[in-house]
KEDOMI-530660 format. One line per field, with one value per residue (C-alpha): residue number from 1; residue in one letter; x, y, z. Coordinates in nm, 4 decimals. Each point is the difference from the previous one (the first is absolute). Layout:
% KEDOMI-530660
i c(NUM | ...) .
aa c(a | ...) .
xx c(X | ...) .
yy c(Y | ...) .
zz c(Z | ...) .
END
This chain:
% KEDOMI-530660
i c(1 | 2 | 3 | 4 | 5 | 6 | 7 | 8 | 9 | 10 | 11 | 12 | 13 | 14 | 15 | 16 | 17 | 18 | 19 | 20 | 21 | 22 | 23 | 24 | 25 | 26 | 27 | 28 | 29 | 30 | 31 | 32 | 33 | 34 | 35 | 36 | 37 | 38 | 39 | 40 | 41 | 42 | 43 | 44 | 45 | 46 | 47 | 48 | 49 | 50 | 51 | 52 | 53 | 54 | 55 | 56 | 57 | 58 | 59 | 60 | 61 | 62 | 63 | 64 | 65 | 66 | 67 | 68 | 69 | 70 | 71 | 72 | 73 | 74 | 75 | 76 | 77 | 78 | 79 | 80 | 81 | 82 | 83 | 84 | 85 | 86 | 87 | 88 | 89 | 90 | 91 | 92 | 93 | 94 | 95 | 96 | 97 | 98 | 99 | 100 | 101 | 102 | 103 | 104 | 105 | 106 | 107 | 108 | 109 | 110 | 111 | 112 | 113 | 114 | 115 | 116 | 117 | 118 | 119 | 120 | 121 | 122 | 123 | 124 | 125 | 126 | 127 | 128 | 129 | 130 | 131 | 132 | 133 | 134 | 135 | 136 | 137 | 138 | 139 | 140 | 141 | 142 | 143 | 144 | 145) .
aa c(m | s | k | a | s | p | i | l | v | t | r | a | l | e | s | g | a | d | g | a | v | p | v | q | v | g | r | h | n | l | q | k | r | r | w | r | a | v | a | d | d | g | t | e | l | a | v | t | l | p | d | a | v | a | d | g | a | f | l | d | g | g | a | r | c | f | r | v | v | q | e | p | e | e | v | v | v | i | a | l | p | g | t | a | e | l | a | a | k | i | g | w | y | l | g | n | r | h | i | p | v | e | v | r | e | d | e | i | v | v | e | a | f | p | t | l | t | d | s | l | r | r | i | g | i | g | y | s | e | r | m | d | v | l | r | c | g | p | h | s | s | g | h | r | h) .
xx c(8.4478 | 0.1680 | 0.2412 | 0.3659 | 0.1495 | 0.2641 | 0.3632 | 0.1492 | 0.3322 | 0.2152 | 0.3451 | 0.1778 | 0.2808 | 0.3488 | -0.0369 | -0.2641 | -0.0355 | -0.0672 | -0.3716 | -0.0850 | -0.3630 | -0.0444 | -0.2295 | -0.1058 | 0.0042 | -0.0710 | 0.2637 | -0.2082 | -0.0356 | 0.3723 | 0.0619 | -0.1905 | 0.1006 | -0.3448 | -0.2034 | -0.1954 | 0.0429 | -0.0845 | 0.2940 | -0.0104 | -0.0939 | -0.3036 | 0.1547 | -0.1149 | 0.2711 | -0.0268 | 0.3326 | 0.1258 | 0.3722 | 0.2451 | 0.0835 | -0.1490 | 0.1299 | 0.0629 | -0.0490 | 0.1920 | -0.0053 | -0.0605 | -0.2516 | 0.0094 | -0.3309 | 0.1031 | 0.0156 | -0.0101 | 0.1846 | -0.1653 | 0.1659 | -0.1318 | -0.0723 | -0.0901 | -0.3020 | 0.0405 | -0.2007 | -0.0799 | 0.2930 | 0.0992 | 0.3382 | 0.1957 | 0.3094 | 0.3101 | 0.0294 | 0.2755 | 0.0203 | 0.0739 | -0.3034 | -0.2410 | 0.1723 | -0.0489 | -0.3647 | -0.0695 | 0.1879 | -0.1780 | -0.3407 | 0.0317 | 0.1767 | -0.2517 | -0.2804 | 0.1940 | -0.0464 | 0.2104 | 0.2125 | 0.2174 | 0.2853 | 0.1210 | 0.2829 | -0.1954 | -0.3360 | -0.1885 | -0.2885 | -0.2840 | -0.3430 | -0.2710 | -0.2881 | -0.2205 | 0.1003 | 0.3653 | -0.0448 | -0.2298 | 0.2675 | 0.2896 | -0.1910 | -0.0905 | 0.3575 | 0.1570 | 0.1805 | -0.0210 | -0.0903 | -0.1367 | -0.2025 | 0.0401 | -0.0327 | 0.3235 | 0.1379 | 0.0730 | 0.2801 | -0.0025 | -0.0207 | -0.3138 | -0.0862 | 0.1240 | 0.3110 | 0.2802 | -0.1793 | 0.0370 | -0.0702) .
yy c(-4.2882 | -0.0600 | 0.2443 | -0.1074 | -0.0753 | 0.2400 | -0.0895 | -0.1134 | 0.1738 | -0.1620 | 0.1289 | 0.3258 | 0.0027 | 0.1446 | 0.1851 | 0.0443 | -0.0566 | 0.2395 | 0.0207 | -0.0568 | 0.1004 | 0.2911 | -0.0563 | 0.3061 | -0.0632 | 0.2327 | 0.0495 | -0.1650 | -0.3193 | -0.0027 | -0.0230 | -0.3289 | -0.3446 | -0.0784 | 0.2222 | 0.0066 | 0.2300 | 0.0369 | 0.0495 | 0.2700 | -0.2633 | -0.1076 | -0.3150 | -0.0665 | -0.0938 | -0.1694 | 0.0692 | -0.2012 | 0.0473 | -0.0938 | 0.3713 | 0.3326 | 0.1593 | 0.3591 | 0.2272 | -0.1364 | -0.3645 | -0.2689 | -0.2784 | -0.3476 | -0.0643 | -0.3308 | 0.0625 | 0.3789 | 0.2530 | 0.2921 | 0.3228 | 0.1641 | 0.3699 | 0.1757 | 0.2280 | 0.3693 | 0.1228 | 0.3314 | 0.1047 | 0.2878 | 0.1551 | 0.1937 | 0.1857 | -0.0826 | 0.2818 | 0.2604 | 0.0195 | -0.2571 | 0.1196 | -0.0696 | -0.3305 | -0.1094 | 0.1110 | -0.1983 | -0.3071 | 0.0082 | 0.0407 | -0.2737 | -0.2372 | 0.0554 | -0.0904 | -0.3061 | 0.1149 | -0.1929 | 0.2448 | 0.0042 | 0.2476 | 0.1224 | 0.2352 | 0.3173 | -0.1146 | -0.2326 | -0.1881 | -0.1601 | -0.1474 | 0.2653 | -0.0091 | 0.2867 | -0.0019 | 0.0271 | 0.3079 | 0.1602 | -0.0516 | 0.1192 | 0.3170 | 0.0547 | -0.0369 | 0.1997 | -0.2594 | 0.0854 | -0.2717 | -0.0658 | -0.2850 | -0.1946 | -0.3448 | -0.1997 | -0.3465 | -0.0302 | -0.2435 | -0.0473 | -0.3021 | -0.1068 | 0.1769 | -0.2694 | -0.1106 | -0.0356 | 0.2160 | -0.0431 | 0.2081) .
zz c(5.8492 | 0.3384 | 0.1530 | 0.0127 | 0.3420 | 0.1283 | -0.0535 | 0.3290 | 0.0645 | 0.2690 | -0.0895 | -0.0727 | -0.2542 | 0.0399 | -0.3287 | -0.2633 | -0.3662 | -0.2815 | -0.0430 | 0.3675 | 0.0483 | 0.2458 | 0.2974 | 0.2027 | 0.3748 | 0.2953 | 0.2726 | 0.2688 | -0.2073 | -0.0697 | 0.3729 | 0.0037 | -0.1223 | -0.1409 | -0.2293 | -0.3239 | -0.2951 | -0.3660 | -0.2374 | -0.2659 | -0.2609 | 0.2038 | 0.1487 | 0.3555 | 0.2486 | 0.3397 | 0.1684 | 0.2956 | 0.0658 | 0.2743 | 0.0469 | -0.1015 | -0.3232 | -0.1012 | -0.2980 | -0.2970 | 0.1143 | -0.2590 | 0.0605 | -0.1499 | -0.1723 | -0.1522 | -0.3730 | 0.0636 | 0.2100 | 0.1805 | 0.1235 | 0.3149 | -0.0398 | 0.3260 | -0.0389 | 0.0844 | 0.2980 | 0.1623 | 0.2155 | 0.2264 | -0.0710 | 0.2624 | -0.1172 | 0.2017 | 0.2514 | 0.0093 | 0.3787 | 0.2699 | 0.1970 | -0.2842 | -0.0799 | 0.3608 | -0.0043 | -0.3203 | 0.1233 | 0.3353 | -0.1575 | -0.2655 | 0.2402 | 0.2784 | -0.2416 | -0.1275 | -0.3587 | -0.2541 | -0.1960 | -0.3106 | 0.0285 | -0.3373 | -0.0885 | 0.0779 | 0.1375 | 0.2320 | -0.1614 | 0.2001 | -0.0697 | -0.0179 | 0.2439 | 0.1232 | 0.3663 | -0.1015 | -0.2174 | 0.2600 | 0.2681 | -0.2163 | -0.0808 | 0.3663 | 0.1308 | -0.2815 | -0.2099 | -0.3696 | -0.2478 | -0.3474 | -0.1427 | -0.3234 | -0.1588 | 0.0264 | 0.0661 | 0.3719 | 0.0823 | 0.3739 | 0.2179 | 0.1839 | 0.3254 | 0.2392 | -0.1872 | 0.2526 | 0.2550 | 0.3772 | 0.3044) .
END
């Protein structure tokens, strides 16, 4: 028995349909226009789009519709500081390292990596770690020196 070819997806939809099949996709792939994934029902997808899509997007799979579900990842969470001095220290540190951030109502969320947590601990910035969906732009998005 031969293996079925992946469904080629070349278009995102404005809205989805009831029964759209979820497809789990990592954040780094969502920042690309071309990627492959396997939907929750086992369907293989080869995605090539004019623009990157985000969590919750719907993909046109011809006779079927797929819903993008961004995979959780390990993140570092820094509580929003209570003092201007600590806010400046955090802003300087994350900005100087060009780390993409997501600022939420009461916390800053960034991708977890060992050198980050080692540095935060060393310079006295409190943090916690957890699995979460990180919604931040790519590193170089709109960046200039």
